[in-house]
N, C-alpha and C positions, 0 to 999 in steps of 0.2 A: 169751586169745583173745577172750573175751566182752567184755572191756574195749575191745579194738580195734574189735570190731564195733559196740559201743555208740558209740564215738567217731566212727567213720565214718558211722554213722546220724545222729548229731547234726550232724556236718559237712554231710551231705547236706541235712538239714532246714534248717540255717542258710543254706546256699547257695540252696535253693529259696525260702526266705523273702526272701533278698536279691534274687534274680532276680524274684520276684513283686512285691516293692516297687519295683524298678527299672522293671519293665514297667508297673506302675500309675502311677508318677510320670512316666514318659516319656509316657504317654498324656495327662497333664495339662499337659505343656509347651506353651508359647505356639506357636500356629501362625504361618504367614507373615504379615507385615504387608502389607495390601492398600490401595492408594490408587486410587480411580476418578477419572480426570481428565475424561473425557468419556464419555457426554453429561453435561451439568450439570443443567439442570432441564427442558429441552425436547428432544423427539425428533421429527424430521420424517420425510419420505419417504426421505431419505438422511441418514446420519450416520456417526459413527465411534465405536467402542468404543476407549477408550484407558485402559489400566490398568497400574500399576506394582506389582510383587510383590517382596517382600524376605524373605530367610531366610538364616541363617548358611551361608556357603559357597556360596550360590546354589543350594542343593539343593532341588528340587521333584519330587514324583512325581505330581501331579495338579492341573490347573487347569480349572475348568468355569465357564461363564457361561450364565445363562438369564434369560429375561424372563417375568414373571408378570403377567397382565392378565385381570381378570374371572374369576378362578379357574382360568385355563388357563395352563400353563407351557410355554414354547417354548425348547428348548435352542439356544444361539447357537454355542458352540464347546466343545470338550474337548481338552485337551492332556495327554497321558500322558508323564511324565518329560521335561518341557521342558528340563531341564538336560543332557540327553544330547547336545544339539548337532545333532540331526537336523531335517529340514525338517518343519514342521507339516503335518497332513493336509490342511488347506484352504490352497491357494496364496495366498489373499487375506489370510491371517493373517501378520502380521509380528512376529517376535521380535527384540528388541534387548537386548543385554547392557549395561546402563547402568553397573553396577559389578560387582565380584566377588560381591556378595550380592544384586544387584537386577536383575530383568529387566523389560522393558516389552513389553506385548502390545497391538497395534492390530489391529482387525478391522472391516470395513465393516458398517454396520447399514442394511439396506434391505429391500424386499419379498421379495427372494430369501432373505435371512438370516432374516427374521421373517414368514413367511407368515401371513396372517390377522390382521395387526396392525390395531388399531382406534384411533380417537381416544378420548382419555380417560386416566385415571391408569394407571400401570404401575410395576413395580419390576424393576430389573435387579439380579441377585444374582451376585456373583463369589465362588467358593469355591476355596481353594488348600490343598494339603497338602504336608507335608515329612516325610522319613523321620527317625526318631529311634531310639535304641537299636540302632545298627548295622543299621538297615533293618528291624528286627523289628516296629516299629510305625510308624504314621503319625499325626501330629497336624495338625489342619486348623483353618482359620478362614474367615470369610466377611464380606463387606461388601455393603451394599445401597445402591442409588441410586434414589430415587423420582423419576419423570419424568412429565411431561405429554406425551402423544402428540398431535401436530397434523399432519394429513395433507392439509389443504386448502391449496393454494398461493395466494399473493396474486394478485389480478387487476390487470392493468396495461393501459392503452389510451391511444392518442393523442387529443388534443383539438385541437391546432393544425393548420394547413394550410400548404401551399406552403413546403417546406423546400429551400433551395438552398445547397450547400456548395462553396466554393472550396477547391482543394487548398492546404493550409497555412493555411486560414482557419477561421472559427467559425460556429456556428449556435445556435439556441435552440428548444426545444420546450416546449409546455404539455401535460401529460398527467394522467391520473388513476391512482391506485394505492389499492387497498383490500385489507387495512387500511392506513391512512395511516402507521402506525408502521413499515412494512416498509422496509428499505433499498431504494432505487430510483434510477433515473437512465437514462443512455444509455450503451450499450456500443459502442465503436468498435474492432473487432478485439479485442485483449486489454486495451485501456484502458477504464476505467469513469469516467464523469463523474457525480457525485452530483446528485440533484434536491433542491430546497428548497421549502418551503411557498410557494404562490402569494401568500399574504398579504404576504410580504416584498417582492413586486413590485407591491403595491397592488391586488391582485385579492381582493376580499372574497368568497371562495368557501369551501366546506367543506374540511376538512383533507385530503381525498383528492386535491385538485388541487395539482399540483407544477409547478415550472419548472426546467429544466436547460439550462445552456450546455454545448456540447461542440465538438469540433474534429476535423478530418481533417488530421493532421500532414503536414508536407512530405515525410517519409520513409515514409509509409504508402501502400500501393497504392490506386489509384483505386477498385478493386473491393472494398476492405475492407468487410466487413459492418457495418451500423449498425442498432441495434435498441434498444428499451426493455427494461429488465430490472427485476425485483423479487425480493427475497429476504427472507423473514421470519425471526424469531428462531430458529425451529426448523430453519432451513436449507432450507425449501421454496422452490423457485425457479420463476419464470415469465418469459416474454419475449413481446414483441409487435413486429411489424414496423410501419413507417410509410413513407409515400411521401416520397422525397427525390430530388434530382438532384445529381450531382457534376460540377464543372467543373474541367478541368485548368488548371494555371498553369505558365508557363515560368519556370524559375528560372535566374538568370544564373550564368555561370562567370567567375571573375576570377583574375588572377595577382597575388600579393603578393610583392614583393621585400623580403627581410629583410637588414639589414647589421649589422655588429658594433656600430656606434654606437647603433643602436636597441636592440639587446639589452642593451648596457651601461647604458642608461638605464632600461629597464623591469624587467629581471629582479631586480636587487637590491631595488628598491622593493617589488615583489610578494613576494619572499622575506621581507623584513622584516615585512610585514603578515600573513604566512601561516606561523605557527610549525610547522604540521604538514608543511610543504613542505621536503623534504630535497634541496637542490641545492647545487652548488658553481660559483663563477664565477672560479676561480683561473687558468684557462687558456682559450684560444679554443675548444678542443674541449669543455671542460666547460661553457662558457657556452652553446654551441650545444645540448648535451644538456639543460641546464637550460631553455632556451627551449622545446624540444620537450616536456619534461615539463609546463611551464606551459600551452603551447598545446593539449596533448592531455589529459593526466591531470587537471590542475587545472580545465580547462574542463568536463570531465565531472563533477567533484566540485562545482563551482559550480552546474551545472545541477541536480544532485540536491538541493543545498541550496535552490535557488529553488523546486523542486517541493514541498519540505517546507513552504514558506511558505503553500501553499494551505490547510493545516490551520488557519491563523489567520483564514480568511475568515469574515465574518458572514453570517447567513442572510437578508439583505435587500439590495435594490439601493440603493446610496449615491449613484450617479451619475445625471446627467440629460443627455439630448441627446448629440450627437456629441462624441468626444474631440478635443482640440486638438493639432495638430502644432506643434512649436516654430516660433514666428513668424519669417517671412522666412528660413527655413532652406533650405539646399541639401542635397539627398540625395547623400551620398558613397557609400553602400552600401545595398542593399535587403535585404529579408527572404529568407532561405534562399539567399544567394549561395554557390555552391560554390567555395571558394577553394583554390588550389594555391600553396604557399609555396616560394620559391626563395632559396637562399643561394649566393653566388659562382657563379650560373648553373646550379645543379643543384637539382632538386626535393628538398625535405626533409620536406614534410608536406602533408596535405590535411584541411581542416575545413570546416564549414558555419556561416556567419554568420547567427545567428537574431535579427535585429533590424534597425532602420534606424539608420545613422549620419547624423546631422543636424548641419550646421555653419553658423554665422553668422559671428561674430568671436570672438576669445578672451574667455573669462571673462564670457559673457553670462548674464543671469538665466535659470534653468530653472524652469518653473512646472508645477504639477500639471495633467495633461491633463484631469482631471475630478475631481469631489469624491470623497473617500474618507477612509481612515484609514491612517496610516503604520504598516507592520508591520516594516520594516527600514530602518535608516539607519546605514551603517557601511561599512568597507572590505570588498570582496568579490572577492578574487582577480583574475581577468582583467578584471573590470569596474571595478576601482578603487573609489573612493568612490561608493557607490550608494544609491539609495532605492527601496524597493518600497512601492507604495500599494495597499491592498485597496479595491476598489470594490463588494464584496459578491457573494454567490452564486458564488464561485470566480473572479471576474474581477479581475485585478490588472494593474498596469503597473510597468515597471522603467525606471529612469533610471541610466545608468552613465557612468563616466569623469569624474565631477564633480571640480572643483578644491576645492570646499567644500560642506558639507552644512548646511542651515539649518532642519532639522526633526528631531524625535525620534520614536522608536517610540511608538505609542498616541495620537499627536497627530492630531486631525481636521484635514483640509485642504479648503479650498474650491477649486472650479474656478478655475484661474489663480493660485493662491497660490504665491509663490516658495518653492522647496524647496532651492535651492542655486545654484551657478554652474558653467557648463561648464568642462571642463578636459581633461587628457590623462593622468589617473591610470590605473593598470592597464595593459592591453595595448593602448594607444592610440598611433597614429602621430602624431596631432596633436590640437589642441583641437576637440572635437565632443561631441555627446550621443549615446550609444547608447540607443535607445528600443525597447522591445518590449512587446507585450501578452501576458498569460498567462491561460489558461483552465484551471483546476484545476492550476496549476503548469506546464502545457505551453505552450511559446512558440509564438505564432501571429502571423500577419501583422497589423500595426497598420492597414493601409490601410483595411480595412472599418470599423474603429472610428472612423476619422477622417471617414467618409462619412455625412452626415446621412440620405441616402436609404437606405443599408443599415440604419442604426439604426431608421428608420421602418418598413421592410418586415420586417426579420428579428426585431425585438424589439417595438417599440411597437404595431404592428398586431396582433400575436398577443395582447398583453396586453389591448388594447381589446376584442378578440373574446372573450377569456376573461371580462372584466368583464361583458359583455352577455349571456353564456350563463346560462340559468336554472340554479340550484343543483340 
């Protein structure tokens, strides 16, 4: 009996030691992996906490975030058992299950979240725990992010005067932003047009002076708000109004009759040059379906590609004076014509034509409307053989339906330099040039850019006034 008691006692001691060892080593197990995505190095008046936390099985029993500044710690959020699937206590906190082991936590950082926040250095600390040893213990880890708090928004104000905007047309402003490194420009509704250093327009001013071209697009409401904006690295934002007048423009409506012969000519060529386009021309019905895909979907994809070319613009004005219309050309179609397409007497589609169709005779030389740098020279969907020239500060011109191209990307071209020959490639019914102007990738009416009086009043006058203004 004593031997049995001694054995049980030793067994209990061994079990206790095993449990104690397990408890001890469980407490030394690695805590969750924490990755702080945002903020990075700056924190402004508004920001976002963005953190990923990973643990085996996605099991967490505590996540806390706090900010420490000048010896004072402010709690930002606390999540108890975030793996339980319940809603977080703060409705502004968003939990996303990225993988079975990983969650992502986002939460706004603002004056409401961080009362008493001051400018200067601060540390954001994220702590997370996970259960170990069947939930008997918790092992935790933490991660710090040192940030610089900046709460003063940039200052932005208008310098130029007399701003007149035609519906579907362009305008330009000269303004000041401080600090000069802040992102800034003109906001028209939801669209933003970037500003560029005024030195690129020949204005020898301090770095705070900027120039921005912008537009009121044909499909934007006449009452669309237009304002200056500025946003610094920390996300602090400011805006400023300026005086302007908007003038309505009447856009034409036209009827386009499409026949099988036209579709048989244009669709196979476009399909051959557009590998991502999946269409069939095996039957009359499929040919019509292919045409509708090209006229609609491909048109929108081409427009998106053209907008992307604005990223290639240089921060200085390369052009001088009014842009040139194709010499002795007849206007076959104007800007923002609302077209209704018919096949066999029935309506099949509606699109808006965003450019001028200019015709002379077949295969005439096409020249650069002004000086600039070629950023695109290749086949471009509905526009066929095309050239896009960058004139600087977001202003570009597009030449479509060419039979041949005589320039290459990155090539500088002078005003009047031949860039190709007119043609009927792409979605063209006959030999002509499709020409349009672009402001930050948005198609605008070329009429203004052809007008020396508009160039003088909307652009050159403002630049002269900026040059004469004391720094």
